[in-house]
C-alpha positions as CSV (number, residue, x, y, z in Angstrom):
1,M,-20.2,-61.1,65.7
2,A,-21.9,-61.9,62.6
3,E,-24.9,-59.6,61.8
4,P,-28.4,-61.4,61.9
5,A,-29.4,-62.5,58.0
6,P,-31.4,-60.4,56.4
7,T,-35.6,-61.6,56.0
8,E,-36.3,-62.7,52.8
9,D,-39.3,-61.4,52.2
10,T,-38.2,-57.7,52.8
11,K,-34.3,-57.5,53.3
12,F,-34.7,-55.6,56.5
13,I,-32.6,-56.9,59.4
14,R,-34.0,-58.7,62.1
15,G,-32.1,-57.3,65.1
16,L,-34.0,-56.2,67.7
17,G,-34.4,-58.6,70.4
18,L,-37.1,-58.3,73.2
19,L,-35.0,-56.0,75.3
20,D,-34.3,-53.6,72.6
21,S,-37.7,-53.7,71.3
22,T,-38.6,-52.9,75.0
23,M,-36.6,-50.1,74.9
24,L,-38.2,-48.5,71.8
25,V,-41.6,-48.8,73.8
26,A,-40.3,-47.2,76.7
27,G,-38.1,-44.8,75.3
28,S,-40.5,-43.8,72.3
29,M,-43.1,-43.1,75.2
30,I,-41.1,-41.3,77.5
31,G,-40.4,-37.9,76.5
32,S,-40.9,-34.3,78.4
33,G,-44.3,-34.6,79.0
34,I,-44.1,-36.2,82.1
35,F,-42.3,-33.6,83.5
36,I,-44.7,-30.5,82.3
37,V,-48.4,-31.7,82.1
38,S,-49.1,-32.3,85.4
39,S,-49.3,-28.9,86.5
40,I,-51.9,-28.6,83.4
41,I,-53.9,-31.4,84.5
42,A,-53.9,-29.8,88.2
43,R,-55.6,-26.8,87.1
44,Q,-58.4,-29.0,85.1
45,V,-59.3,-31.3,87.7
46,G,-58.4,-29.3,91.3
47,A,-57.1,-32.0,93.7
48,P,-54.6,-34.2,94.4
49,G,-56.5,-37.6,94.5
50,W,-58.0,-36.5,90.9
51,L,-54.5,-36.0,89.9
52,L,-53.9,-39.4,90.1
53,I,-57.0,-40.5,88.9
54,V,-56.5,-38.7,85.8
55,W,-53.1,-41.0,85.6
56,V,-54.9,-43.9,86.3
57,V,-57.3,-43.7,83.4
58,T,-54.4,-43.3,81.5
59,G,-52.4,-46.5,82.8
60,V,-55.4,-48.6,82.2
61,L,-56.4,-47.4,78.7
62,T,-52.9,-47.3,77.5
63,L,-52.4,-50.7,79.0
64,M,-55.5,-52.4,77.7
65,A,-54.9,-51.1,73.8
66,A,-51.2,-52.3,74.7
67,L,-52.1,-55.9,75.5
68,S,-54.9,-55.7,72.7
69,Y,-52.7,-54.6,69.8
70,G,-50.1,-57.8,70.6
71,E,-52.8,-60.0,69.1
72,L,-52.6,-57.9,65.9
73,A,-48.4,-57.7,66.1
74,A,-48.3,-61.6,66.6
75,M,-50.7,-62.0,63.6
76,M,-49.4,-60.0,61.4
77,P,-45.8,-58.7,62.1
78,K,-45.0,-56.9,59.0
79,A,-43.4,-53.5,58.6
80,G,-45.9,-50.5,58.7
81,G,-47.8,-52.0,62.1
82,Q,-50.9,-50.2,62.9
83,Y,-51.3,-49.1,59.2
84,V,-51.2,-52.8,58.2
85,Y,-53.7,-53.5,61.1
86,L,-56.2,-51.2,59.5
87,R,-55.4,-51.7,56.1
88,E,-56.3,-55.2,56.7
89,A,-59.0,-55.0,58.9
90,F,-61.0,-52.6,57.0
91,S,-59.7,-51.3,53.7
92,P,-56.4,-49.7,52.0
93,L,-58.4,-46.6,52.2
94,W,-58.6,-46.6,56.1
95,G,-54.9,-47.7,56.1
96,F,-53.6,-44.8,54.2
97,L,-55.1,-42.2,56.3
98,Y,-53.8,-43.7,59.3
99,G,-50.4,-43.3,57.7
100,W,-51.2,-39.6,56.4
101,T,-52.1,-38.3,59.5
102,L,-49.2,-40.2,61.1
103,F,-46.8,-37.9,58.4
104,L,-48.3,-34.8,58.3
105,V,-48.6,-34.4,61.9
106,I,-48.7,-37.2,64.7
107,Q,-45.5,-38.2,63.8
108,T,-43.4,-35.5,62.2
109,G,-45.7,-32.8,64.6
110,T,-44.3,-34.7,67.6
111,I,-40.2,-35.0,66.3
112,A,-40.5,-31.3,66.0
113,A,-42.3,-30.5,69.2
114,V,-39.7,-33.0,71.0
115,A,-36.4,-31.7,69.4
116,V,-37.6,-27.8,70.0
117,G,-38.1,-29.0,73.6
118,F,-34.7,-30.3,73.8
119,G,-33.4,-27.0,72.6
120,R,-35.3,-25.0,75.3
121,Y,-33.7,-27.3,78.0
122,M,-30.2,-26.8,76.3
123,G,-31.1,-23.2,76.8
124,V,-31.0,-23.4,80.6
125,L,-27.1,-24.5,80.4
126,V,-26.5,-22.1,77.4
127,P,-28.0,-18.7,77.7
128,G,-27.5,-17.9,74.2
129,I,-30.0,-20.8,73.3
130,S,-33.2,-18.5,73.5
131,E,-36.6,-18.5,71.8
132,S,-36.0,-14.8,71.8
133,N,-32.4,-14.9,70.3
134,Y,-33.3,-14.8,66.6
135,I,-31.1,-15.8,63.8
136,I,-34.0,-15.1,61.2
137,A,-36.6,-12.5,63.1
138,P,-40.3,-13.6,62.8
139,I,-41.0,-12.5,59.7
140,R,-45.4,-12.1,60.0
141,M,-47.8,-13.3,57.3
142,G,-51.2,-12.2,58.9
143,G,-52.2,-14.5,62.4
144,Y,-48.6,-16.5,61.3
145,A,-45.0,-16.4,61.1
146,L,-42.0,-18.0,60.1
147,S,-38.3,-17.5,62.0
148,L,-35.3,-19.5,63.2
149,S,-34.2,-18.5,66.8
150,T,-31.3,-20.5,68.4
151,V,-33.7,-22.9,70.2
152,Q,-35.6,-23.5,66.4
153,F,-32.1,-24.2,65.1
154,V,-30.7,-26.6,67.9
155,G,-34.5,-28.5,67.3
156,L,-33.5,-28.6,63.5
157,A,-30.0,-29.6,64.2
158,L,-31.1,-32.5,66.3
159,I,-34.0,-33.7,64.1
160,A,-31.2,-33.8,61.5
161,L,-28.8,-35.6,63.9
162,L,-30.9,-38.4,64.9
163,T,-32.2,-38.7,61.0
164,F,-28.6,-38.9,59.5
165,T,-27.4,-41.4,62.6
166,N,-30.6,-43.8,61.6
167,T,-29.7,-44.1,58.2
168,R,-26.6,-45.6,59.1
169,G,-28.2,-48.9,60.2
170,L,-30.1,-50.6,62.5
171,E,-27.2,-51.1,65.0
172,L,-26.5,-47.5,65.5
173,G,-30.2,-46.9,66.2
174,K,-30.7,-49.4,68.6
175,L,-27.5,-48.4,70.4
176,V,-28.5,-45.0,70.6
177,Q,-31.9,-46.1,72.2
178,N,-31.0,-48.6,74.2
179,V,-28.4,-45.9,75.9
180,F,-30.7,-43.2,76.6
181,T,-33.4,-45.2,77.4
182,T,-31.5,-46.9,80.0
183,A,-30.2,-43.3,81.3
184,K,-33.4,-41.2,81.6
185,T,-35.2,-44.2,83.0
186,G,-32.7,-44.1,85.7
187,A,-33.2,-40.3,86.2
188,L,-36.4,-40.3,86.5
189,I,-36.5,-43.1,89.1
190,A,-34.0,-41.0,90.9
191,L,-36.4,-38.3,90.6
192,I,-39.0,-39.9,92.1
193,L,-37.3,-41.4,95.1
194,L,-35.6,-38.5,95.9
195,G,-38.8,-36.5,95.5
196,I,-40.9,-38.8,97.8
197,I,-37.9,-39.3,100.2
198,V,-37.1,-35.4,100.4
199,G,-40.6,-34.6,100.5
200,L,-41.6,-36.9,103.5
201,R,-38.8,-35.0,105.4
202,S,-39.9,-31.9,104.4
203,G,-43.4,-32.1,104.8
204,G,-43.8,-29.8,101.6
205,G,-46.8,-32.0,100.5
206,T,-48.2,-33.3,103.6
207,A,-51.6,-31.3,103.3
208,N,-52.0,-33.5,99.4
209,F,-52.0,-36.7,101.1
210,H,-54.0,-35.1,104.2
211,D,-57.0,-34.3,101.7
212,M,-56.8,-35.5,98.3
213,W,-60.1,-34.7,97.3
214,T,-60.8,-31.0,98.2
215,L,-61.0,-28.9,95.4
216,R,-58.5,-25.9,95.3
217,G,-56.5,-23.5,93.5
218,G,-57.9,-21.5,90.3
219,L,-59.6,-23.9,88.4
220,Q,-59.0,-24.2,84.6
221,E,-62.1,-23.4,82.0
222,V,-62.9,-27.6,80.5
223,G,-65.4,-26.5,78.3
224,Q,-67.7,-23.2,78.1
225,G,-68.1,-22.0,81.3
226,L,-67.3,-25.5,82.7
227,T,-65.1,-26.3,85.6
228,A,-63.9,-29.0,87.7
229,A,-66.3,-27.3,90.6
230,T,-69.5,-29.5,89.8
231,A,-69.5,-33.3,89.4
232,F,-70.2,-33.3,85.6
233,G,-67.7,-30.9,85.0
234,L,-65.0,-32.6,87.4
235,F,-66.3,-35.4,84.9
236,V,-65.2,-33.7,81.8
237,G,-62.3,-31.9,83.4
238,I,-61.5,-35.6,84.0
239,C,-62.1,-36.8,80.1
240,V,-60.2,-33.2,78.7
241,A,-57.2,-33.8,80.9
242,Q,-56.7,-37.0,79.0
243,T,-55.6,-34.9,76.2
244,N,-52.4,-34.3,78.0
245,S,-51.6,-37.5,79.6
246,L,-52.5,-39.7,76.8
247,F,-50.4,-37.8,74.8
248,S,-47.5,-38.2,77.3
249,A,-48.4,-41.4,77.2
250,D,-48.5,-41.9,73.4
251,A,-46.3,-43.9,71.0
252,W,-46.1,-47.0,72.8
253,N,-47.6,-48.4,69.2
254,N,-44.3,-47.4,67.3
255,I,-42.6,-50.7,68.4
256,T,-45.3,-52.2,65.8
257,F,-43.9,-50.2,62.5
258,T,-40.6,-51.9,63.2
259,A,-42.0,-55.6,63.2
260,G,-40.2,-56.3,60.0
261,E,-36.6,-55.9,62.1
262,V,-37.4,-57.7,65.4
263,I,-36.3,-60.9,66.2
264,N,-39.0,-63.6,66.8
265,P,-42.2,-61.0,66.3
266,R,-44.9,-62.8,67.3
267,R,-43.4,-63.6,70.9
268,N,-41.5,-60.3,71.2
269,I,-43.5,-57.5,70.2
270,P,-46.7,-58.7,72.3
271,L,-44.2,-58.8,75.3
272,S,-42.3,-55.6,74.4
273,L,-45.7,-53.8,74.2
274,A,-46.3,-55.2,77.6
275,F,-43.4,-54.6,79.8
276,G,-42.6,-51.3,78.6
277,T,-46.2,-49.7,78.7
278,I,-46.3,-51.3,82.1
279,L,-42.8,-49.6,83.0
280,V,-43.4,-46.3,82.0
281,I,-47.4,-46.0,83.2
282,G,-45.5,-47.2,86.5
283,L,-42.8,-44.6,86.6
284,Y,-45.9,-41.8,85.6
285,L,-48.1,-42.9,88.3
286,L,-44.7,-42.5,90.9
287,A,-43.3,-39.4,89.5
288,N,-47.0,-38.0,89.9
289,V,-46.4,-39.1,93.5
290,A,-43.4,-37.6,94.1
291,Y,-44.9,-34.2,92.5
292,L,-47.1,-34.1,95.5
293,A,-45.0,-35.5,98.2
294,A,-42.6,-32.7,97.3
295,L,-44.9,-29.6,96.9
296,P,-47.9,-27.9,98.0
297,F,-50.5,-28.5,95.5
298,D,-50.5,-24.7,94.4
299,A,-47.3,-25.1,93.7
300,I,-47.9,-28.0,90.9
301,Q,-50.7,-25.7,89.8
302,N,-48.8,-22.4,89.1
303,A,-45.3,-24.4,88.3
304,P,-43.3,-21.7,86.5
305,S,-43.9,-22.7,82.4
306,D,-45.7,-25.7,84.1
307,R,-42.1,-27.1,84.6
308,V,-43.4,-29.2,87.9
309,A,-40.4,-31.5,87.6
310,T,-38.1,-28.5,87.6
311,E,-39.7,-27.2,90.8
312,T,-39.4,-30.6,92.3
313,A,-35.7,-30.8,91.4
314,K,-35.6,-27.6,93.3
315,V,-36.8,-28.9,96.4
316,I,-34.2,-32.1,96.1
317,F,-30.9,-30.1,94.7
318,P,-31.7,-26.4,96.1
319,G,-29.7,-24.2,93.8
320,A,-29.0,-26.8,91.4
321,G,-32.2,-28.4,90.7
322,A,-33.2,-26.6,87.0
323,T,-29.7,-27.2,85.6
324,I,-30.0,-31.1,86.8
325,M,-33.4,-31.2,85.3
326,A,-32.3,-29.6,82.1
327,I,-29.7,-32.3,81.6
328,A,-32.5,-35.2,82.4
329,I,-34.9,-33.8,80.0
330,M,-32.3,-33.2,77.3
331,V,-31.6,-36.8,77.7
332,S,-34.8,-37.7,77.6
333,T,-36.1,-35.8,74.6
334,F,-32.6,-36.9,72.6
335,G,-34.1,-40.7,73.3
336,C,-37.3,-40.1,72.9
337,N,-36.6,-38.6,69.2
338,N,-34.4,-41.4,68.2
339,G,-37.3,-43.7,68.6
340,L,-39.3,-41.7,66.9
341,I,-37.7,-41.4,63.8
342,L,-36.4,-45.0,63.4
343,A,-39.9,-46.1,63.9
344,G,-42.3,-43.5,62.1
345,A,-39.9,-44.3,58.2
346,R,-41.3,-47.6,58.9
347,A,-44.6,-47.2,58.3
348,Y,-44.2,-45.1,55.2
349,Y,-42.3,-47.6,53.8
350,A,-45.3,-50.0,54.3
351,M,-47.3,-47.3,52.5
352,A,-44.9,-47.1,49.6
353,R,-44.5,-50.6,49.2
354,D,-48.6,-50.6,48.6
355,G,-48.0,-47.8,46.0
356,L,-49.6,-45.3,48.2
357,F,-46.3,-43.0,49.2
358,F,-43.3,-42.0,47.0
359,R,-41.8,-45.4,45.4
360,R,-38.4,-44.3,46.7
361,V,-39.4,-44.5,50.5
362,G,-40.1,-48.2,49.7
363,E,-36.4,-49.2,49.3
364,L,-34.1,-50.0,51.6
365,N,-30.3,-48.6,51.2
366,K,-27.5,-50.5,51.6
367,Y,-27.4,-50.5,55.4
368,H,-30.8,-52.4,55.3
369,V,-32.9,-49.4,56.5
370,P,-35.4,-47.1,54.4
371,A,-32.9,-44.2,54.3
372,W,-35.3,-42.4,51.8
373,G,-38.5,-42.3,54.2
374,L,-35.9,-41.2,57.2
375,V,-35.0,-38.2,54.9
376,I,-38.6,-37.2,54.2
377,Q,-40.2,-37.8,57.3
378,G,-36.6,-35.4,58.7
379,I,-37.6,-32.7,56.1
380,W,-41.1,-32.2,56.9
381,A,-40.5,-32.4,60.5
382,A,-37.9,-29.6,60.2
383,V,-40.5,-27.7,58.2
384,L,-43.2,-28.0,60.8
385,V,-40.3,-26.4,63.8
386,L,-40.1,-23.0,61.5
387,P,-43.9,-21.6,61.5
388,R,-45.0,-19.8,64.5
389,T,-48.4,-18.5,65.3
390,V,-48.9,-14.9,66.2
391,K,-51.0,-13.1,69.3
392,T,-51.5,-9.8,70.0
393,D,-53.3,-9.0,73.5
394,A,-54.8,-5.9,74.3
395,A,-51.6,-4.0,75.3
396,G,-50.6,-5.0,71.7
397,N,-47.7,-7.0,73.4
398,V,-47.1,-10.2,70.8
399,T,-46.0,-13.5,71.8
400,Y,-45.1,-16.3,69.4
401,G,-46.4,-19.9,69.8
402,N,-45.5,-23.2,68.0
403,L,-47.8,-24.4,64.8
404,Y,-46.9,-27.8,65.5
405,G,-48.4,-27.4,69.0
406,N,-51.5,-26.3,67.3
407,L,-51.8,-29.5,65.1
408,L,-50.9,-31.8,67.5
409,D,-53.9,-30.3,70.0
410,Y,-55.9,-31.0,66.4
411,V,-55.2,-34.4,66.2
412,I,-55.1,-35.9,69.5
413,S,-58.7,-36.6,68.9
414,A,-57.6,-38.2,65.6
415,A,-55.0,-40.7,66.9
416,L,-57.5,-41.9,69.3
417,I,-60.3,-42.5,66.6
418,F,-57.4,-44.8,64.8
419,Y,-56.8,-46.1,68.0
420,I,-60.3,-47.3,68.1
421,L,-60.4,-48.1,65.1
422,T,-57.9,-50.6,65.5
423,I,-58.9,-52.4,68.4
424,I,-61.9,-52.8,66.6
425,G,-60.2,-54.4,63.9
426,I,-59.1,-57.5,66.1
427,F,-63.3,-58.6,66.3
428,V,-63.5,-57.5,62.8
429,L,-60.2,-60.1,61.6
430,R,-61.0,-62.8,64.2
431,R,-64.6,-62.6,62.1
432,K,-63.1,-62.2,58.6
433,R,-60.2,-64.3,59.4
434,P,-61.1,-67.0,62.1
435,D,-58.4,-69.7,61.0
436,A,-55.8,-67.2,60.6
437,E,-52.5,-67.9,62.9
438,R,-52.7,-66.1,66.2
439,P,-49.5,-66.8,68.8
440,Y,-50.9,-64.3,71.1
441,R,-54.6,-63.5,71.8
442,A,-55.3,-60.3,73.3
443,F,-55.7,-60.6,76.8
444,G,-59.3,-60.7,78.1
445,Y,-60.9,-60.9,75.0
446,P,-63.5,-59.9,74.3
447,I,-64.0,-57.6,77.7
448,V,-60.8,-55.7,77.8
449,P,-61.1,-54.9,73.9
450,A,-64.4,-53.9,74.4
451,L,-63.6,-51.8,77.5
452,Y,-61.0,-49.7,75.9
453,V,-63.5,-49.0,72.9
454,I,-66.3,-47.7,74.9
455,G,-63.8,-45.9,77.8
456,A,-61.6,-44.0,74.7
457,A,-65.1,-43.5,73.0
458,V,-66.4,-41.6,76.2
459,I,-63.4,-39.6,76.4
460,L,-63.6,-38.7,72.6
461,G,-67.2,-37.9,72.7
462,V,-66.5,-35.5,75.1
463,L,-64.0,-33.9,73.6
464,F,-66.0,-33.0,70.3
465,I,-68.6,-31.8,72.3
466,Y,-66.7,-29.3,75.0
467,Q,-63.1,-28.7,73.1
468,T,-64.6,-28.2,69.1
469,A,-61.7,-25.5,68.3
470,T,-59.1,-28.6,69.0
471,T,-61.0,-31.7,67.6
472,W,-63.0,-30.5,64.7
473,P,-59.9,-29.4,63.0
474,G,-58.3,-32.9,63.7
475,L,-61.0,-34.6,61.5
476,I,-60.2,-31.9,58.2
477,I,-56.6,-32.9,58.4
478,V,-57.6,-36.9,58.5
479,L,-59.7,-36.1,55.5
480,T,-57.0,-34.0,53.4
481,G,-55.8,-37.7,52.7
482,V,-59.0,-39.1,51.3
483,P,-58.2,-37.2,47.9
484,V,-54.5,-37.6,48.1
485,Y,-55.5,-41.4,48.9
486,F,-57.4,-41.6,45.4
487,L,-54.3,-39.6,43.7
488,W,-51.8,-42.2,44.7
489,H,-54.1,-45.4,43.9
490,R,-54.4,-44.0,40.0
491,R,-51.0,-43.3,40.0
492,S,-49.8,-46.9,40.9
493,A,-52.6,-48.5,38.9
494,V,-50.9,-47.1,36.2
């Protein structure tokens, strides 16, 4: 079959059709979060009904954002996506701050987290792969350490493999994405159907639906001394819980980074945003119904290592549930990381073309992909896999966390700021460029985009007030990009 002709302006190959684009949206969204975070949310909000409400709020916000982004995608179908929208609506500085944060933590940190998650679940199948089985034991440096466990090694190998395959051209990256997104979507549908059927037969979650709103179990603090036991605490809990559910449903915007490679992008990007987010949000809501059908609520709240999907699989497949779920999550994280790696490099490509990143990143290789962007992204993601956080309890026991986990906690609020700004950009560009071609106009404009801005701003305000330890550092990470921007800008002007 003849390869599609490259576009004249960028020499990218337009090889992503509507199905491919939808698979990239859905595949980038579905990682490991949906299989874990419902346990955390259940402790934060304390009742089955409120658990579902958290996911409904996430679904509504995500869908409103995706339907709004469609206007910008159709108006400016260029590689770089959200970076380009912020640049054009506000200034090159705002675009750079987004791209800088994307490279520094949002995209690369997520790639690192998903890769290590893949390694952890591989450890269920291969006992030698463990976070406590070290190739290089932790080297302590105060409250931090560097290590290389067998889980970290698997994560590094996954990043290297998917980075390499994506340097070989869009067709291979697209093939991997389509195969693994189809497989993991099918696995999630199977978990939902079997969880609901087996749950209804066993009656394990009957109480969850007979009494959906009474608080129960140990409630997690959502602010200093604040829990869902009070009405205001419940409101704060629902807002704070969005850091888990919204993060699990994130990366839907990655298709905009690849706009230079989408066939008929003015039509297919808005449609893929709508189709992909509707599919995933629907599956996420149903997955939580399956958890509630199969498990008592306290089992959801207290799932070992928060692996609520694994506990559900154990009910469905006694004796084999953990293994089956490990395979499903490995498939899911493999496909998720492929989408993240494929898309992220296109954003840095656009920055480099503007003189705001390493020059070589703005070049395409003989396969018409930004290979240097992929390589630099892969190197930094690999670097983020190695640092560990160190905690010592009162008994002197030492536990190791992952620095990328802290960084991702910090930038969740920053990512929300950029989403809000991007949607405000729709209003700004309607005023600045009233005559620009808009093949698709934001659904429900101006009400739907405005409701997203208001809803996301409320959540953001709650996070800055009640989750200060993880929100204010995110602003500092973003602001580190200001001097870097002026250095790049001065360099490009020479």
